[in-house]
C-alpha positions as CSV (number, residue, x, y, z in Angstrom):
1,M,-21.6,27.3,-17.7
2,P,-18.8,27.6,-15.3
3,T,-15.2,27.2,-16.8
4,R,-13.3,24.0,-16.2
5,R,-10.7,25.8,-13.7
6,K,-13.6,27.6,-11.7
7,F,-15.4,24.3,-11.5
8,L,-12.2,22.4,-10.2
9,Q,-11.5,25.5,-7.8
10,Q,-15.0,25.2,-6.5
11,T,-15.2,21.3,-5.9
12,A,-11.8,21.1,-4.7
13,A,-13.0,23.6,-2.2
14,A,-15.5,21.4,-1.0
15,A,-13.7,18.4,-0.8
16,A,-11.6,20.2,1.7
17,L,-14.4,21.9,3.8
18,S,-16.0,18.2,3.9
19,A,-12.5,16.7,5.0
20,G,-12.3,19.3,7.5
21,L,-9.3,20.8,6.1
22,S,-8.8,24.7,5.6
23,T,-8.1,25.9,1.8
24,A,-4.5,26.5,2.6
25,A,-3.7,23.1,4.2
26,R,-5.8,21.8,1.3
27,K,-3.5,23.5,-1.3
28,A,-0.4,22.6,0.8
29,H,-1.2,19.3,0.9
30,A,-1.8,19.4,-2.9
31,A,1.4,21.0,-3.8
32,V,3.6,17.9,-2.5
33,A,4.7,16.3,-5.7
34,T,2.5,13.1,-6.5
35,I,4.2,9.7,-6.6
36,V,4.1,8.2,-9.9
37,K,5.6,4.7,-11.3
38,P,6.7,3.5,-14.6
39,I,4.9,1.4,-17.3
40,P,7.3,-0.9,-18.1
41,A,6.8,-1.7,-21.8
42,S,7.0,2.1,-22.4
43,G,8.6,3.9,-19.1
44,Q,5.4,6.2,-19.6
45,T,4.7,7.0,-15.8
46,V,1.5,7.1,-13.8
47,P,0.4,8.1,-10.4
48,V,0.0,5.3,-8.1
49,I,-3.7,5.9,-6.5
50,G,-6.3,5.7,-9.7
51,L,-10.1,5.6,-9.4
52,G,-12.2,2.4,-9.6
53,T,-15.7,3.4,-10.6
54,N,-17.9,-0.2,-10.2
55,R,-20.6,2.0,-8.3
56,Y,-20.5,4.5,-11.1
57,A,-24.3,5.1,-12.7
58,V,-26.0,7.3,-14.3
59,G,-28.7,8.8,-12.0
60,D,-30.5,11.6,-10.9
61,P,-29.0,15.2,-10.7
62,A,-27.9,15.0,-7.3
63,D,-26.1,12.0,-8.1
64,N,-24.5,13.2,-11.5
65,A,-22.9,16.3,-9.6
66,R,-21.7,14.2,-7.1
67,L,-19.7,12.1,-9.2
68,T,-18.6,14.8,-11.6
69,E,-17.4,16.4,-8.0
70,T,-15.3,13.2,-7.1
71,V,-13.8,12.7,-10.3
72,A,-12.6,16.7,-11.0
73,T,-11.8,16.6,-6.9
74,F,-9.6,13.3,-8.2
75,V,-7.9,14.9,-11.1
76,D,-7.3,18.4,-9.3
77,N,-5.2,16.3,-6.6
78,G,-3.2,14.8,-9.4
79,G,-5.1,11.8,-10.2
80,T,-5.2,10.3,-13.7
81,V,-5.7,6.9,-13.6
82,I,-9.6,5.7,-14.5
83,D,-10.3,2.2,-14.6
84,T,-14.1,0.9,-15.9
85,A,-16.2,-1.5,-17.4
86,P,-19.2,-2.3,-19.8
87,M,-20.6,-4.4,-16.8
88,Y,-20.0,-1.6,-14.1
89,R,-23.6,-0.3,-14.6
90,S,-23.6,2.6,-16.9
91,S,-20.2,3.9,-15.6
92,E,-18.9,4.0,-19.3
93,T,-21.7,6.2,-20.2
94,I,-21.4,8.7,-17.1
95,L,-17.5,8.8,-17.7
96,G,-17.7,9.8,-21.2
97,R,-20.2,12.7,-20.3
98,I,-18.0,13.8,-17.1
99,T,-14.5,14.1,-19.1
100,A,-16.6,15.9,-21.8
101,E,-17.9,18.1,-19.7
102,L,-14.7,18.9,-17.7
103,G,-12.5,18.6,-20.7
104,I,-10.2,16.5,-19.1
105,R,-10.0,13.4,-21.4
106,N,-6.2,14.6,-22.7
107,E,-5.0,14.8,-18.9
108,L,-6.8,11.1,-18.1
109,F,-5.0,7.5,-18.5
110,L,-8.5,6.0,-19.3
111,A,-8.9,1.8,-18.9
112,T,-11.8,-0.2,-20.0
113,K,-12.4,-3.6,-20.4
114,A,-13.5,-6.6,-22.9
115,D,-15.8,-8.9,-21.6
116,R,-17.0,-11.0,-24.3
117,D,-15.9,-13.6,-26.7
118,V,-15.6,-12.5,-30.1
119,G,-18.4,-14.9,-31.0
120,D,-20.6,-13.3,-28.6
121,G,-20.4,-9.9,-29.8
122,G,-17.0,-8.7,-28.3
123,R,-16.2,-6.8,-31.0
124,E,-18.9,-4.6,-30.9
125,R,-18.8,-4.5,-27.1
126,L,-15.5,-3.0,-27.7
127,A,-16.8,-0.6,-30.2
128,N,-19.4,0.4,-27.7
129,S,-16.9,1.4,-24.9
130,F,-15.3,3.5,-27.2
131,Q,-18.7,5.4,-28.1
132,Q,-19.8,5.7,-24.5
133,L,-16.4,7.2,-23.1
134,Q,-16.7,9.3,-26.0
135,A,-13.0,8.3,-27.0
136,D,-11.4,8.0,-30.1
137,T,-8.3,6.3,-28.3
138,L,-8.1,4.4,-25.3
139,D,-5.0,3.9,-22.6
140,L,-5.2,0.4,-21.8
141,V,-8.2,-2.1,-22.5
142,Q,-8.2,-5.6,-20.4
143,S,-10.1,-9.0,-20.9
144,H,-12.2,-8.6,-17.7
145,N,-11.7,-12.0,-15.6
146,L,-10.4,-13.6,-18.7
147,R,-13.9,-13.5,-20.3
148,G,-13.7,-14.2,-24.0
149,V,-9.6,-13.9,-23.5
150,D,-8.4,-16.5,-26.4
151,S,-10.6,-14.3,-28.7
152,M,-10.2,-11.1,-27.6
153,L,-6.9,-10.5,-27.4
154,P,-5.7,-10.7,-31.1
155,V,-8.6,-7.9,-31.6
156,L,-7.2,-6.0,-29.1
157,R,-3.9,-6.2,-30.7
158,E,-5.4,-5.0,-34.2
159,H,-6.8,-2.1,-32.2
160,K,-3.2,-1.8,-30.5
161,Q,-1.5,-1.8,-34.0
162,D,-4.0,0.6,-35.6
163,G,-3.1,3.1,-32.9
164,R,-6.7,2.9,-30.9
165,I,-5.6,1.2,-28.0
166,R,-2.0,2.0,-26.7
167,Y,-1.7,-1.1,-24.0
168,I,-3.7,-4.0,-23.5
169,G,-3.8,-6.5,-20.7
170,I,-6.0,-9.1,-18.1
171,T,-7.9,-8.9,-15.1
172,T,-9.1,-10.8,-12.4
173,S,-10.4,-10.1,-8.8
174,R,-10.8,-13.9,-7.6
175,V,-8.0,-15.9,-5.7
176,A,-9.6,-19.1,-7.2
177,Q,-9.1,-17.7,-10.9
178,F,-4.9,-17.2,-10.3
179,P,-4.1,-20.5,-11.6
180,E,-5.7,-19.8,-15.3
181,F,-4.6,-16.1,-14.7
182,I,-1.2,-17.2,-14.4
183,D,-1.1,-19.2,-17.5
184,V,-1.8,-16.3,-19.5
185,M,0.6,-14.4,-17.9
186,E,2.9,-16.7,-19.1
187,T,1.9,-17.4,-22.3
188,E,0.6,-13.8,-23.6
189,E,2.4,-10.7,-23.9
190,L,0.9,-8.3,-21.7
191,D,1.6,-4.6,-21.2
192,F,-0.8,-4.9,-17.9
193,I,-2.0,-7.4,-15.6
194,Q,-5.0,-6.0,-13.0
195,V,-5.1,-8.3,-9.9
196,N,-6.7,-8.3,-6.0
197,Y,-4.7,-7.4,-3.3
198,S,-4.7,-5.9,0.1
199,L,-2.9,-5.7,3.8
200,A,-5.6,-8.6,3.8
201,D,-5.1,-10.6,0.8
202,R,-2.0,-11.0,0.0
203,E,-2.2,-14.4,-2.2
204,A,-1.0,-12.4,-5.2
205,E,2.7,-11.7,-3.6
206,K,3.7,-15.5,-4.2
207,R,3.1,-15.8,-7.7
208,I,1.5,-13.1,-9.6
209,L,3.5,-10.0,-8.6
210,P,6.8,-11.6,-8.9
211,L,5.9,-13.1,-12.3
212,A,4.8,-9.6,-13.6
213,A,7.8,-7.9,-12.4
214,D,9.9,-10.9,-14.6
215,K,7.9,-9.9,-17.2
216,G,8.0,-6.5,-17.2
217,M,3.9,-5.9,-17.1
218,A,2.6,-3.2,-15.5
219,V,0.2,-3.8,-12.1
220,L,-3.2,-2.5,-11.4
221,V,-4.4,-3.4,-7.9
222,N,-8.5,-3.9,-7.7
223,L,-9.9,-4.2,-4.1
224,P,-7.3,-2.3,-2.4
225,L,-8.8,-1.8,0.6
226,G,-10.8,-5.1,0.9
227,R,-14.2,-4.3,0.1
228,G,-14.4,-2.4,3.2
229,R,-13.3,-5.0,5.2
230,L,-9.9,-3.5,6.5
231,F,-11.9,-0.5,7.8
232,K,-14.2,-3.1,9.8
233,T,-11.0,-4.6,10.9
234,V,-9.3,-1.3,12.5
235,G,-12.7,-0.5,14.1
236,E,-13.0,3.1,15.4
237,Q,-9.3,3.2,16.8
238,P,-6.7,5.7,15.5
239,V,-4.2,5.1,12.9
240,P,-0.7,3.9,14.7
241,N,1.8,6.7,15.5
242,W,4.3,5.1,14.0
243,A,2.6,5.3,10.8
244,Q,3.9,9.1,10.6
245,E,7.1,7.8,9.3
246,F,5.5,7.1,5.8
247,D,3.7,10.5,6.0
248,C,0.1,8.2,6.7
249,D,-2.8,10.7,7.6
250,S,-6.0,8.1,7.5
251,W,-6.4,4.4,7.8
252,A,-7.3,4.7,3.7
253,Q,-3.7,5.9,3.3
254,F,-2.2,3.3,5.6
255,F,-3.9,0.4,3.8
256,L,-3.0,2.2,0.2
257,K,0.5,3.1,1.0
258,Y,1.1,-0.7,1.6
259,V,-0.3,-1.7,-1.4
260,V,1.7,0.6,-3.7
261,S,4.9,0.2,-2.2
262,H,5.0,-3.2,-3.4
263,P,7.9,-2.8,-5.7
264,A,5.6,-4.6,-8.8
265,V,2.6,-2.8,-8.0
266,T,2.2,0.2,-10.5
267,C,-1.3,1.9,-9.4
268,A,-4.2,1.1,-6.9
269,I,-7.6,1.9,-8.4
270,P,-9.7,2.0,-4.8
271,G,-13.6,2.8,-5.8
272,M,-14.4,6.4,-4.8
273,T,-18.2,8.3,-5.2
274,K,-17.3,11.3,-2.8
275,A,-15.0,13.7,-3.2
276,R,-13.9,13.7,0.3
277,H,-12.6,10.3,-0.3
278,A,-10.6,10.9,-3.6
279,A,-9.0,13.9,-1.6
280,D,-8.0,11.3,1.3
281,N,-6.9,8.6,-1.1
282,L,-5.0,10.7,-3.3
283,G,-2.7,11.6,0.1
284,A,-1.4,8.1,-0.4
285,A,0.6,8.9,-3.5
286,R,2.2,11.9,-1.5
287,G,4.8,11.9,1.1
288,R,6.9,8.8,1.6
289,L,5.9,5.0,0.9
290,P,6.7,2.7,3.5
291,D,9.6,0.3,3.4
292,A,10.3,-3.0,3.4
293,A,10.9,-2.9,7.2
294,Q,7.8,-0.7,7.8
295,R,5.8,-2.8,5.5
296,R,6.7,-6.0,7.4
297,R,5.4,-3.9,10.3
298,Q,2.0,-3.1,9.1
299,E,1.5,-7.1,8.4
300,T,2.4,-8.1,11.4
301,W,0.6,-5.2,13.3
302,F,-2.8,-6.0,11.0
303,A,-1.9,-9.5,11.9
304,S,-2.8,-8.9,15.2
305,L,-6.2,-7.6,15.4
């Protein structure tokens, strides 16, 4: 059994080669400080790029090894925030295995979700999340798309009071749910919200992101790459030269830097199941972020496509 250090070195080297970078270039790139933002409720900081795991599932040995390599590369490049959910196939199970195998649980900010009403087994579902993730404590548990929110938020607060959950929140990934989502934000004390937001999906800018800032709620962003829509829009054209003004080397970084440069956004959580994507995406957490004028230029340019 290789040591974790050796494993990380091997997987990082593989990711660098697959991304077309020399080992020296990758090390120089990774040496640049990772951009972090504070969680308003505590002041704790987290990197601005996290890992979404909607496509994670226990598979054959090759699939399991690929996902392990992805998580190892993510951590090796400065990532800590990993977001999962009970309904994401067998995501919690394989993440529990991977984090135990690599010995990285204490290095992670681990978030999952509650997706049942108390009367529909919500407490048992939450207990199973702890078991599958092989975790005594969880950093964040969120009411998933507001399912069972009224009955489960008190349960999450009980666990927070007992020290088993550090932060609680709510999620949505649908604009149609925004009115209900805003109502919960306005009436409940929450540490986090999670919402869909990207260069092609900016509805959250109108009320949700400003409200989160006003109420001191950290913001996780799901679908920051628009389910691949943004890549399809730009096609094969190169990243604009002016993107170098905010240290952007790829389209993924172009799109992610736009999201995390919003003042209210704490962390974006793109899905990634390949080590080379983890290495590339974490590049958005280094260097400069676009300022207000550069963000407007990104918006105008994208709207012209």
